[in-house]
N, C-alpha and C positions, 0 to 999 in steps of 0.2 A: 607759356613762355612768350614774352613780348618780342615782336619782330620789328626791325627798322631797316630801311634801305640806306643807300650811300649818304654820307654827309654827317656833319657834326651837330646840326641844329636840333635833331630829335633828342639829343642827350640833355639839353639844358632846359628842363621844365621847372616846375615850382620848387622853390627853396624848401629844404627840409629842416626839422628840428635838430640841433647839434647834439652829438653824443660824445662821450669820452670814456675810455677804458684803457686798461693796462695791456701792453703787448702780450700776445698769446705764445705758448711754446711752438716751435716749428712742427710741421706735419711730416717732415722728411729729414733724412740724415745727409748733410752735405758731404761730398766726396772730393774728387779732384777739382782743383780750382781752374777755371777756364778763362777768367778775365778779372783784372783788378785795375781800375782807372780812377785816379784822384785829380786829373786835370791840373797837375802841378807845373806844366810847362807854359811857355808864353804863347804858343800857337796850338791850334787844334791837333790832337794826336793823329798821326798819319792814317791809322786804320778807321777813323771815324769819318764817314762820308756824308757831307751835307747835301740837301736837295731843296728845291724851291727858290725863293728870292735870294739873290746873292747877298753875302755878308749878313745873313740872318743869325749866324752863330759865331761866337767868339769866346775867349777865355777871359773871365773877369774875376779878380780876387780869388784865383785858384778854383774856379768852378766853371762849368759849361753854361753859357748864357744863350738862350734862344729868344728872338723877338719876332712877334707876328704883327705886321703892319695893318692898320685899320681897313685897307682896301684889299687885303689878301683873304679871300673867302675859303681857301683850303688850309693855309698855314704851312710854314716850312718844317722840314723833318731832317733828322740826322740819324744815321744808323751805323752799326758796327757788326762785322761778321762774327758768328759763333758756331761751334759745332758740338752738338750734343742732342740728347733725346729727352731725358728727365732732368730738369733744371731747377736750381734755387737761385734767385736773382734778388739782390739788394741794391738800393740806391737811396739818396736823400734828394728831396725836391723842395724848392721854395717858389711860390707864386709872387714874384717881385711886383708884378702888375696884374690885376685880375684878368683871367682868361681861363683856358683849359689846357691841360697836358694830357696827351694820349701816349701811353707806353704800349708798344706792340711787340709781339713775338711772332716772327715769320718762320715758315718751315715748309716741308713738302706738301703739295696739294694733291688730293686724290684725282685731280683732273690733269696732272702733269705740271712740271715746273714748281715754283714756290708761290706762296701767298701769305697774307696776314692770317694768323690763326687765332690768337688771343689778344684782347685789348684790355688795358686798365685805364679807365678815364678818370681824371682827377680835376674836379672843378672847385669853385669856392666853397660850396656847401655839401658836396657829395663825392663819393667814390663809387665806381661801377666796374663790374667784370662782365666782359662780352666775348662772343666768338663770331668769327666770320665764316660764312659757308657759301658755296657756289663757285662757279668758274669765272675766269678772267674775262671771257667774251661777254658774259652776262653783265659783269660789273661795268665794262666799257660801254655796252649798249645802254645801260641805265644812266650812266653819266652823260652820254650824248642826248638821251631823251630829256633829262633834267635841264640841260643847257638850252635845248630847244624850247621847253616849256617856259623857262625864265625869259627867253628872248620874246616869246609870244605873249607874255604877261598872264599866263595861266598856271594853275596848280597841277603838279604831277599826280596822276591817279594812283591810289594805294595799290599794293600788289593783290592779285586775285588769289583765291584758294588754289586754283590750278597752278599758278606760278609758284606758290609756296610749297606745293607738293612735289615740284620738280627739284631734285637735288642740285641741278646745275644753276638754278636761279640764285643770283647773288643776293645775300642779305646779311645784316649784322643783327645778332640776337642778344638781347639783354638777359644775362644769367643771374646776376645779383646786383643790388644797388643799396647803398647805405648812406646815412648822413655822415658827414665828416667836416671838420672845421679846418679848411685849408686856405682861407682868405685872410689870415692874420699876419701875413708877412714874415712868418717864422719858418724854420726848416722842419720838414716832416720826413719820417723814415718809412720806407716802403719795402716789403718783402713779398716776392711772388714765388710760389712753389708749384711746379707742374710735374706730375708723376702719372704716366699713362694719360687717361682722359680726365683725371682729377686735377683741379686747380684751386689754390688758395691764395688770395691776395690780402695782405695786411697793411693798413696805413695807420701807423702808430697803433692804437688799440682797436681800430675798426676792422673787422674780419669779414671778407667776402669769400664764399665757397660755391663751387659749381662742379657739376659733372658735364664735361663737354662731349662733342662728337668728333672733333677734328684735331685734338691736341696730341694724340698718341702717335707721333711721327718724328722724324729727324728735324731738329730746329737748325736754322741757318743764319738768322739775323735778329738783332734787337734794334728797335727804332723808338726815338722820342720825337713827338710832333707837338708843336705849340699852336693854339688857335684862339679865335675870338679876341684878337688884338692884345693878347697877353704877353707877358715877359716871364720866362721861367729860368730858374737856376737848377742845375743838376750836378751832384757831386757823389764821390765814393761809390762808383758802380762796381759791383762784384758779382761774379757768376760762378756757380759750382755745378758739377754733376751731382745728382742725388739718388737716394733710394728711399722708398716709403718706410716709415717706422711701423713695426709690428704692433698690433693692438694687444693690450694686456690680456692674458688668459689664452693666447694663441701660441 
């Protein structure tokens, strides 16, 4: 399993060969609908809460637009509260200007409070499925250490074996990564299914699968973040509770 510490930079390595495939059948059965948002109004929906640079998000042509400015190293984010445990999530995304979109699912942390649990990273040539592990204090300490290293003009040391063996040590783990053609300026359709610790993310016909360690908890928030000077458009966000489909022969 590949381990990465805080930040977006580690996601964006060499470009991959493009792949194309037909969308696959769902892995779970949708139940009660929890959210349906088509951004049809003139202003941001009241329940969607933006963060980061002011005026980064707006409604453009019936879609949610997010803009990351070139000097914004973190990128703005916008989130909406959700209540559920096993979820099916669908949305459409367009990279109007090259960058990266992070879709995050937040929920109960084993260390108390809430935290990022699952990430779907969408770049120009790839899609990736990740999980966050560790406590908030560790995440904050690493962020402070990274800022100090940048100020002093040195590289931050990679995590040690002892740190990675500590469940409190914050890290983002790569669970699956595939090639995906997302830099064509077209709309792409995403489906994310979380049932227990099983997660499946599908971007058009590109399928990512993972067995996580932190997903089987109550979920509380969905977040979209735009980075690397990109401009994203998001539309038709839908969320259902779900239950796993039984395998044939059982």
